[in-house]
N, C-alpha and C positions, 0 to 999 in steps of 0.2 A: 504494500500500500504506500502510495506516495506521501511524503511528509508535508505538513501544512504549517511548519513552524513560523512562517512569516506572518501568520494571522496574529501572532502575539503583538506585532507592532500596532495593532488596533486597540490594545488594552487601555492605554492611558487616555486615548481620545474617545473611548466608549461613553456614550451618553447614558444617563440614568434610564434603565429599561423598566418603566413602570409595570417602571414598574415597571408476580410475574411468573407432574405426572404426565403422563404421556399417553395419548390414545388418539386415534383418528376420530374426526367429527362424526363419522358414521357409526361408531361403536355404540352398543347398547348402553354401556356405562356412561358415555358422554350424554346420550339422550336422557338418561335418568337424571344426570346432574343438571341438565337444562330444566327438567321438570321441577327439580327441587329449588333451584335458584332463580328461575325466570329469565335466565340469560338467553337472548335471542340466538337462534341457530341459523346461520346463513348457509344456503347451499352453494354460495360462491367459493368457499374454501374447499378445494378438492385435492385429492392426492396426485392427480395427473396434471395439475396446472403447471404451466411453464412461463417463467418470466422472460424468457429469451426474446430479445429484440423489442420489448415493449417500451412505449412512451407513456409516462404518467405525468399528471399535473399536480403540483404541490402549492397550495395556498398557505401563505404565512403572514404574520403581522409584525415582522421585525424590520424596523427602519434604522436609519443612521448607521453607526459602526457595527451594531449587532446584525443589521441586514447585510452589510458587506461581508462579515464573517460567515454568515449563513450561506450567502451566494458562493463563497469560496469553497465551502464544504460540499455544496451541490455540484459545483464544477468538478471537484476532485472525485466525487462518486461517479459522475458521468465519464470521466477519463479512465478510471481504474477498475470499475466493476467488470467482471468477466462474463456477464450475461447480456452485454450490449443493451442494457437498460438506459433509457434517457429520461431524466427528470427535468421537467420544465417548471421552474419556480416562478410564482406570481405574487407580488406584494399586494395585500388587500387593504392596507391602511392600519388603523388601530385595531385592538382586539374587538372592540364593539363593532367596528366596520366589518370585520371578518365574519362574525357570527350573524350579523344582519344580512350580509350577502349570501351566506349559506342558507339562511331561512328563506330568502327569496328564491335561490336556485332550486331549493327542494320542491318548489311549486311547479318547476318545469324540468328541463334536462340538467342533471348534475354535471358540472364542468370540472370538478376536482376529484382526485383520487386519494390524496392525502391532505388533511387540513390541520393547521395549528390552531387550537382553541384554548382560551384562557381558563384558569381553574374554575371560575364561577359559572362557566358555561357547561360544566360536566353533567349536571342533572338534565338539562335540555338535550344534550347529545345522547344520553342514555335513553331518554323518553322518545326521541325522534324516530327511531328505527331506521335511520339513514346510514348506520355504520356497521362494520364488522368488528365485534369485540376482539381485542388483542388476544384474549384467552383462547379463541379458536385457532389462531395461528400457533400459539404456544403449545396447545395440546397436540395439534397435528404434527408438529416438528419435534416435540419433546425439548423445547427450548429451555435453557437453563435460567430460571428466574432468580436463582440465588445471587446472581451478580448484580441485581438491581437493589439500590438502597431501600431497605424495608420501610423506613419512615417516609420515603417519597412515594413508593409504590402504593402505600396504604391509602393515600388520598384518592387514587383512581381505581381502587379495588372495592367491590361490593360482593359480599358473600363468597370470598375467595376467587372472584373472577376479575381479572384486570381488563378494563374497558378500553383504555387508551394507553399509549406509551409515554411516560414522562419524558420531557425533553429539556425545557428550561425552567428550573425551579429555584425559588429563593425563599428566604425567611426574613423577618425584620430583626434588626439588632439595634442596640444603643450605640451611637457614635458620640465620643466626647473629646474635648480639647484638653490634651494632656498638660499643656502649659498652664492653662487656667486652673486645672485641678491641683497642679503642683503649687502654684501661687496661693491657692486657697487652703493648702494643707490637707487636701483630700486624697487618701491613698487607695480607696476602692470605689468602683462605680456603684451607683445605687442599685439595689435589688428590688425595690418597690417604688411606686409613684410617690408615696409619702416621704421616702428618703430624699427625693429630689427637693421637696419643700424644705426639708431640714438642712439642706446644703445652700439654700438661697442666700443667706446673709454672707457666708464665707465667699461664695462665688461672686456676689455683687461687689464686695470689697476688693476682690482680686481683679476686677475690671470687666466682668461680664455684664452686658446690658440686660440679659435674661438668662436664667439657669438653663431653660430648655425651650426650644422652638418646636412646638408639638403640632404637626400637620393634622388638619381635620381630614381624616381618611378612614373610610369604613373598614378597610382591611385591617388597620391597627385595632379597631374595636373588636373585630372578630378574633384577633389574636389574643386580646386581653380576656375574652370569654374563654378561649381554649386554655390560657394560663391558669384560669380558675378551676379548670377541670369540668366546666359546665358546657351545655349545648345551646346552640342558637335557636334551633327549631325542634319540634317533636319528632316522633317516629325514628328514634335513633339518629337524630341530627339529619333526617331525610335520607338515611342510608338503608333503613329497614323497609321503608315505604315512603310514598310521596308525602311530604310534610303538609299539615293542615293549619298549624299555628305556631307562633314563636314559643320558646321555652324560657327566654331570658327575663320575663317578668316573674314567673313562678319561682325560678331558681335564684332570682335577685341579682344575676350577673351584670345586667346592663346598668341598673341603678348604682351598683358598687363602682363601676367604671366611671360613670358620670359624676358621682359625688367626689371621687378622687381628682378627676380632671378639673371640676369646677373649683375645688379647694386650691389647686395650683394656679388656676387663672385668677381667682379672687385675691390671692396673696401677691400676685405679680410674678410668680415663678414661671408661669407659662402663659404669656400674653397671647391674644388671639392673632395667629399668623395666617388664618384662613386655610383654604384647600391647596393653595400653591406655595405657601410658605414652608418653613422648616429648614430646607437645605440652604437657601440663600443666606439666611441669618447665621447659620453655623459656619459655612465656608468663609464668610467675611469676618468671623471672630466675634460677632455680636452675641451669639448664644454659646453656652458652654456644652450643650448637649442637643441632640436631635435623635429621633427614631426614623430609620430608613431601611429600605431593602438592601440585602447583601449584594444585589446586582448593581447597586449604586456606588459600590466601593471605589471602582476605578475612576469614575468621574469625580467623586468627592476628593480623592487624593490629588487628582489633576488640578481641580479648582483651588484647593488649598495651596498647592504649589510650594510646599515646604515652609509655609509661614508658621505652622505649628505642627506638632506630632498629633496624629489622629489615633485615638484608642477606640477599641470596640468591646462591648460587653453584651451579655444576654439581655433580651427584652425584659424590662422590669415587670414584676408581677403587681397585682392589685393589692394583695395581702401577703404577709409573711407565711401564712398557712397554705397558700396556693400550691397545689401539687401537679398542675397540668403542664403541658408543654406548648410548643409552637406548631402551627400548621404551615404548609408550604403555600406559596403563591406561584405566579408564573403561568406556564402553559404546558400542554401535552400535544401529541400528534395522534390523529384518528385516521383509520382506514375507512373510506367511504364505500358503501355497498352499491356498486354500479352494475352488479350481476354479470361481471366479466371476471372469470376465475384467473385468467392470465394476468390481467392488470392488477388484481388483488394480490397475486403472488409477487409481482414486481413491487408493489407498494410495501409489502412486508419485507422484501430484501432491502429496500431503501430505509425503512424504519429501523431495522436491525443495525444498519450501517451507522445511523445517527447516534446510537447509544454504545458503539464500540469504545473501549477505553481510550484509544488514541484520539478519536474524534472528540470525545467528551473532554479530554484534556485540553485540546486546542480551543474548543468552544468555551469552557470554563475560564481559561486564561484570557480569552479575548473579551468576555462579557461580564464575568463576575457571578454567573449563575453556578449552582451546584453541579458537580459531576454526578450523573445519574448512576453510573456503575462503580462499584467499590474498587475494582481493579484500576480505575483511573488514578487513584492515589499513588500508584507505583510508577506512573508515567513520568519521565524526566521533565517534560514540559510543565506538568502540574506541580512537581516538586519545586521547580525553579520559580513558578508563580507564587507559591506559598512562601518561599524564602524572600521574595521581593515584597510581598504583601502579607506579612504575618497576621495582620488584622483579620484576614479571611478565615484563619484557623478557628476563631471564635464562632463563626457561623457553622462550621463543620461540627465543632464540639456541641453546640447548642442543638443541632439537628439530631446528633446521636444520643444526646441526653433526653430528648423528647420521647414520645411513645405513639404508636399507631392510634390509640384512643383519642389523641388530640388532633386528628387530621381533618378538622373542619366539616362544615355542613354542605349538604346538597339541597338546593332549591332552585327551581327554574326562574324565579323572579329575583334572583340574586342581584343583578345589576340595578334593578329598581330599589331593592332593599338597601343597597349601599347608599344610593342617593337620599333615601328617606333618613337613614342614620346621620348622614352628614348634614342634611338640612336641620335636623333637630338639635344637633350639637351646636350649630351656628345660632339657633334660636336661644339655646341655653346661655351661650357666651355673650349674646347680645342683650340678655336680661329679660327676654319675653317668655322664658320657660324655666322651671326648676329642674334639677336632675330627675326628680320623681315624675313630673309631668312630661318631660321630654322622653323618658323611657316609655311611658304609657302611650304617648303619641306615636312613637316608633312602632310599638306593638300593634296598635289599632290599624295603622296604615299598611304595615306588612301583612297582617292577618287578612285585611281586605284584598290585597293584591293576590295572596295565596288562594283565597276563596274564589276570586274571579278567574284565576288561571285554572284551578282545578275544575270549576264548573264548565269552562269551555273545552278543556282537554280530557275530561273524564270519559272512560269507555261507555259506549251506549249500552 
């Protein structure tokens, strides 16, 4: 396989990327498994399918330097695969744009064979019946799933069936200004939101205009719920069945978050920086801390430009008693069911290539996303990247310290739910809602959205 080491040159210029047993699908055991789990069985996956000479279309949502790195990977696959498979990659815009176009295309002729869909689109993709679950390819080939990071695979797995292949995954971490911490006499990063407030006076005296610039972002709220070991919605966080209502009121998770957030805001420790703030204040030295995606590390380091040392720590918890972990963000790749067994096999060959250790090492080094396969950690390219950016080790340790039970919710109205959460946090910070009323308003609106969606999409 041809090396792609030159992709590393994209690392410092990467922009913040907002943000797995073996039997044939025709076996009786597999059919029984499908009956038990509800996994769709496509007739497209066949033992005699040939990927030889196939051309497939890959829709993705990677722009900027991440897009350049992905195009280089696609080009390398086209040049080096021994089955004469050609992948035509097509940029679809943002994650929202990609899933919107997919929904539109599903009404007519499907134009894509492989698509990259963000994490919160998973429930829709499972419900859509547009895809071939990865588990069918895995079972047909006896593909070794042990090489996939278990806490990453867990997000896209329902009842032991992997629906899509993880590709670009990230978690949130705490970034902090080591110079300000040293000047303030602070030796350890905060482990809870309350500890941030306790550091306020020392950090202000050390020159910080604000201890933390906390972005209003629904993903962070979801992570704070996971850190509490609680669920966002019912029915096993939407993984056992389609969710019908939120859980965060009954379990108290949302109000816990909003009360701690509001306390930091009211004291001045976390001024309202809106939905677009957080990083600008941190890289300029105004704030001592920020919460951001691990995929932002390269761009943050580049923007700081050596003005101060950047430290990283685990995402703070809401309470010292919290025993939960973090969930992943990012996206996965899905095989579309176009009822063409040869194209499906070609899609599978390409997807397997994307998660090989060598390619994952190049991809992680260029973008800051997690390597999906555990063997990637032994690749020299990845070792060199960790040596250059030791801050990234924090993210890996945090991922391994987490657990599959923390791997987030599934709900088809997730994009809308995030907007609702962000709107109500703004209302709280602007003084038009209390933490309690904001949490209840979130619940009422999300429950209504779930009811409307389930009414329209429920089986006749």
